[in-house]
N, C-alpha and C positions, 0 to 999 in steps of 0.2 A: 516341741516345742513350737508355737505359730510363729509366721513369719514378724510379727509385732514385736513380740517376745526377743527373737534374734536379734531384729533392728537397736530394741531399747539398750538390750545387753552388749551390743556393739557399742554403740555410743558411749554406753557408761566405759566400758573396759578403754574406748579411746580417749576419754576424757581424763579417766583415772590416769592413765599412764603419762600425759601431759602433766598432770597437776601433781604427780609424784616426781617429776624432776626437779621443781622449786622446794620441797620439802624440807632439804636439808638447809636453805638457805634462812631460816627463823620466820618467824611470827608476826603480825601487827600488836600492836599494844592491845590489853582487853577492850573490847568493844562496849562491854557493859560496866558502867560506872560503878567503881568500887566493889567490882563483886555481887553489886545489886543488893546486897544486905544491910550497908553501915550507913545509907544516909537514909533517912523515913521524912515523908513529910507530912503535914498536919494538913486532913481535909476538913474544914469548919463545918459548923450545921447550916452556916447560910448559903453555902457554896449548893449547886444542882445538883453534882456527883453524891451528896452527902447522903441523899434520902435512900438513893439504891443502894450505896456501899453499906450501911448501917442493917440490912436485910441479911449479910454475910455473918460471918463467925470471924470478926477483927478485934484488933486491938485498938484502946481509945487513951487520949494521954488525961491527966488531973482536970483538963480544961472541956471534956467530953468532945475533943476533936480526935475524929478517925485516922490512924496514923497508916500511912502505905508506904511499900517500901519505892526507891527510886528507880527501881527497874519495871514498876507493874505500869503498863497502858491499858490493856483490856484482855477480854477473853473470859470464859464461861469460868468462875473460879465458884466456888462455897466455903472455902478457908482461906484466909490468907492474912496471919496473927504474927506479930513480932516477939521471937522467942527469946531471952536476955538470958537462960541459965545453962540451957544444953545448947552453945555453940563449937563450931569447928575452930573459928578463928575469927578475930574481929570482935566487937561487942555483942552483934545481934546475928542469926541465924533467922531463916521464914518459916513458921509453919506452913502448909501448902496441900491444899489440895482443887486442883483445878483442869480442867480439860486444856487451856489454851493461856498461858501467860507469858506477855509477851515482855520483851526484853526493851526498855525504853534506849534509844539510841546514845550515845557518850556525848556525840560531838557532832556537828554539820559533814555531812558525808563518810564516815563511818563504815556503811552500810552498803555504799555504792558496789556493784558488782559487776564481773565481767562473766563470759561464757567461759567454763576450764577452771572458774577459781576454785579452792580447795580449801576449806574450813576444818579447825579443830576444835573442839568446844570440852571442859571439862568442868565438874561440879561435885561438890561433895552429897551426900543423899544419908541417909537414917532413916529408919521405918519402915512399916510392912508396904509395900506395892512396888510402883515400875515408875522409872522418872525417865525420858526422853528428850533430846531437843531436837526440834525439826526446825528449817528454814522456810519462811513463807516469801516466796522468790515473786515479785512484780514484772510487769515485763512479759516476754514472752519466753518463759524459762521454766525449770523445777532443779528440783534438789533428790541428790542421792545420798543416803545414810550407805556409804562404804563398809565401815566398821563401827560395832560401840562394845564396850569393855566393861565389866563392873554391875553388878547388882544390888540394890539396898538391901540391908540388913537392919533389923529393928534394935542391936544392941550396940552398934559401932559405927562410926561414920566411916561411910566408902566413897572411894573415887570413881566416876562413872566419865567415859571417856568416849568421844564420836570422833570420826573423820567424816566430813560431810564435804560432797561435790557438786558443783552448780551447772547445769547443764540447759539445752534446750538453744532457740533460735538466736534471742537477744534479749537475756535476763538484765533485769535496770538496776533491781534494788532487792535487798532481804531484811528480813525481821526474823531473829530468833526469838521462838518460842518456845517454852519448857512445858510437857503435858505430862501430868502427873496422875495416876490410879492409885487409891489409898490415902493414906494420911501420912507426909512423908517431911521431915524436917530439911532444908535446902540452905546450903552454904557456898562461899568464893565461887561465884559462878563465873567461868572463863570463856569467851568468844574471840577466837583470833583467826585472822584470814592467814596462810600462808604467801609470802611475799611473792610478788612476781619478779620474774627474771629483772625485770627495767625498773624495780623498787628496790633491790636488796642493797642495803651501805655495807662498804667493806672499809676497815680501817686500813687507810694508805700510811705509806712512812711518808717522812716530813721531805720534800724534795731538797735538795742540796742548796737548789738556787733560792729556796726561802727560809732557809736558816737564820738569817739574818733577820733581828726583831727590831722593824723600825716605824715608829710613826709620825707624819708630819700634822702640825694643827694648824688649821686655817685662822686668818682673823675674823671676828665674828663682828659682821658689817654693822650690827643693829643690837639694842638690847634683846636679853632672852626672856621667855617667859617660863620658868622651869615648872613645868606640867607632866611630864613627860609623855609629852605628843611628839617632839622631834621635828614640827611641823613649819619652821622658819625657815627661807630662802637658803640662810647660809650652813644649817645641817644637808641641806640637800646638796650644797654644793660642794661641802668638805668630801675626804677619800674614806669611806669604809674600812676599817683594817680587820685582817681577820686572820686565821691560820692557826689557831688554838689546836694545842697538844693534849692529849689522855695523860690525865696528871700521874696516873700509875705507868704509863709505858709511854714518854715524851718523846720517843723518835716516832710515834703514830700521832697522826693527824685525828681529832675526835669527830668522831661520822657528823655530830647534829654542832656547826658550827654558827658561836656567835660574830658578831661585829660590832666595831666601836667606832667612833667619830670623835676626835677631838677639836676645840677652838677657844680661843684667848682671846682677851684685849687688856689691858693695863691692870685691871684691877682683881682679874680672876680666870682661872681654867674652868673649860666647860668639857664636859663629857657625857656623850649620847650612846648608849648601847643596847642593843638590839638583842633578845634571846629567842630562839625559837621553843615554842612549847604548846602543844596543841592542847585545845579546849582549857587556855589561860585564865581566861575571866572566870570561869568555875573553880579553878584549883584554887585561885585567888581568894576567892569566896570562902570556898574550905578552910584556907589556913588562916583567915581571920576569924573565922568562927571560933576557933580553938582557944578556949579560956587561958589565959596568960596569968600567973603569979604575979609577973614580974612589969614594970613601966616600960611600956612599948617604946617610951620615949628614952631611956636608959641605954646601956650600953648591951644591947642583947637584940639578937635576930635568928629567923628560923634556918635551921641546918636544912632545909627541903630546897628552897630554890632563893639563890642569893646570887649579888655578885658582890666580888672585891675589889678595890682599886687600891694599890700602891704607887705612890709619888714620893721622887728624891729629888728635890730641886738643883739645880748646880751649884757644885761647891760645896755640898753639904752633905755629912755622912747621917742627917737626921732624913728619916723620909717619915711617912705617916700612911697610915692603913685606914680605908674608909670600906663600912658593909652595908649594904641594903639587901633585905629580902622581901620577895614578894607581896608578905601579908604586910610592908612599910614599917618594918621594925629596922633600927639600925645601930651600928657598933664603928666606934672609932678609938686610933689608938695612935701614939708614936711609939713605933718597932714594938715590942711587945708588951708596954706600957698603956694600958689602958686609963691610966688616969686624966690622960688628956682629952677635951671635949672641943673640937673644934665647930666654927659656924658655919662650915658648909651646912648647903639646901638639896633637896634632891625631888624629882618627882616620879611617879609610877603609871604608866597606861599599860591597857592591855587589847589586843584584839586576839579574834578567835585562835590563832595559830602561832601566837609570840607575846612576850610583852616587851616594855621597853622600860629604860632607868635614865633620867636628865639628871646630869649634877653639875652643881656650881659651888668651886673649891675658892675661896677667896685668899687675895697674895698673903693675908694675915698668918690663914692656916701653916702656911708655907714659908713663914717666917722672912718675907720678902715685903719689900713696901711696893712696888710695880712688879708684874710681870713683861719681861722684854722680848724683844724677838732674838731668838740665837738658840745653841747648842747647850749641851751638857746634863739634861734632863734624861732622869733613870725612871721608866713605868713599867705595871705591869697588871693585867685584867686576869681577875679567875671569873672561872663563869660554873657555878653548882646548881646541877638538875638534877634535886630529890639525893643528893648525898654523893651524885657522879660528877667527879672535879674536869674541867679542863683549864689548863693554863695557856696565856699567851704567848710568854717567855720561858725558856726551859730552864725553871729554877732548880730542878734536882727533889728531893722528898722533902723540900723546907721551902715554902712559898717567902717566909721572913728571908732571903737572900737577895740583897740590893743588889751585889756585884752580875749577878743574873739577869739583873730587870732587863729589859729593854731599851732601847734607847728613844726619847721623844724629842724633837724638834719642833720649837715654836716659831715656826715659818713654812709657807705653801712651799711643795716639793718643786715647780716651775722656778720659783723665785731663789730656791737654794742652789737649785742647778746651775740658774743662771750667774750667780755669788759667786762659786765655786770656777764657772769658765771665766770668769773675769779675773778672779786671784790669780789663776795658772798663769795669766800674761803678765801679769809682773813677776811672777816668781821665775817664769819662761827667760825673760829679760835677764834678771839678774844672774841666772844660770848662765847662760850663753855670755856674759861680760865675764863672769868670772872662770870659765871654762878651761881658758888657757895656762890657769896657774898650776904650780905642780902638784899633783896629788886628786888633782878635782876633775876626773874624768868622764864629762857629762854628754859628749856628744850622742853614744850610742842611747843612752837612756832619753834623751832629748826626743831623740826622731822615733823610739818606740810608744814614748808618751803621746806625742802629737799624732803619730799613727793611728792610736788607742782611742785616741778622743775623737778622733772623724766618725768613729764605730758608734758613738753614741746615739742612740734614736733620739730624733728629734722630737719636741713635743710641739703640735700642730694649736693655733689660737682656739679656745674654747673649747680642747680635746678633755672626753670624760676619762681618767685617770681610773685605773682599779689599783689594789693592794699589790697584786702580784708584779703589776708591772713596776710601780712604785719601787718598792723591795728590790727587783732587780737592776733599776737604772741606782739606788741606792748604793750597790754593793760594787757595780764598775765602776761610779763615780770617786768612792772610798779609796779604792785600788790605784787609780790615777793619781787622786791626792795624795795618797802616802809613797808617792814617786815624788811629786814635787816636794815635800815635806822633810824628806829624807837626804835629798839634795840640799835643801835651805840650811838640816842642820849640818851638815858637811861643810859647809860655806862657812857658817860660825865656826865650828872647832877650827877649820884651817886657818880664820883670822885671829881666834884667840893663841893659838902655837905660835903664830906668826909674832904677835906682839909680845912672847915672852922671848923669842931670840935676842 
């Protein structure tokens, strides 16, 4: 073994050991869009690429457009055809003969790489020949195939799996490319990077101090345009609330957290929800492209990416459900009765790694003349990411459980806090006046309540609040408020029994 060979082997072994430490933390999502084979684009005769592609063995549609899989970018290819009959999964597979078939990146930043990154590639192959994924590394770097399993055979689909390590001094970006000898069918390509230690997402238990489900609605200072942009100043000023739980295990926080804000004026409630979703614009377009036999304005929505809102106004047993999916479909109902159709409106917006839902729910939908500032509202928000549900309130196994909905207060938290402190002043004075009467032993409780009140954190003018601090503050204030309300009830009962003597 030469000195160069020894050095390379040492580097590979060192990097492999480091990468293996992360191997059990999971993988990034598939960096190849839809496995590379489900979405095919049309290359029209007027496009510059058309003349070079028509020299290859390709597939055409009825309008004489050449069909290219979304994964294709460049490479020495002689055969690239869409196969509809012999597929491993989905609608299509790829008949391929190519020296280098590059996998088009799925979203911005998907192929950014660091030294020591460890990749897993998997794909299905069928036919005579060989197929291998290579990583083309840009910057000062290279890639080492540490392991490859599986060999294509002519009569059945076979899993080909590889583990690849990125080394070198300063690699910057990689592109996966599929090299094929012979004529093969390829399907279900997966390229995923092993999560780094600083990226691994763990499901965390819900902290006890955040167990309370509370949201405060801010006043809408100006008319809102319901366009899904959440760009008005009052949205920015409102506190975003979060703390969503996994639907199937509601003692755990969802790894990907949605956030929502609530505004109100006398005519309506407004909700602004932000949902993290990589490559959201593309996913939205793909959902919209799916043919639907039903009226999208009727009570129908996509079960893949959607948001559900449950609202119960003060003093009512009636609650409404409003659902909007990323493709723009909607559903509404009163409890489990979907015959009700409200006048609520919504707008959807997308960015590269998230989507937004903006809603206006008029007072009439809630059987109210006006929306007043106060308490007594019940609310829940459910985030559905491709069938993986998370719920803001711990509702158990039934989303239609209004008793378990969270609390909504149509008032800013600082104003609500100040109102409570002022109310305690009057209740404390009343309790002190009555403390000497038989059976009303208030002295110790009044002292403890006063001392506890002094520990409440102050809110500085213009302070930017977060949902964690608001939730903690709400729980503390509710505790003190219960002490005063209990003493008030005791005085009421003492007066009642005194009158009966």
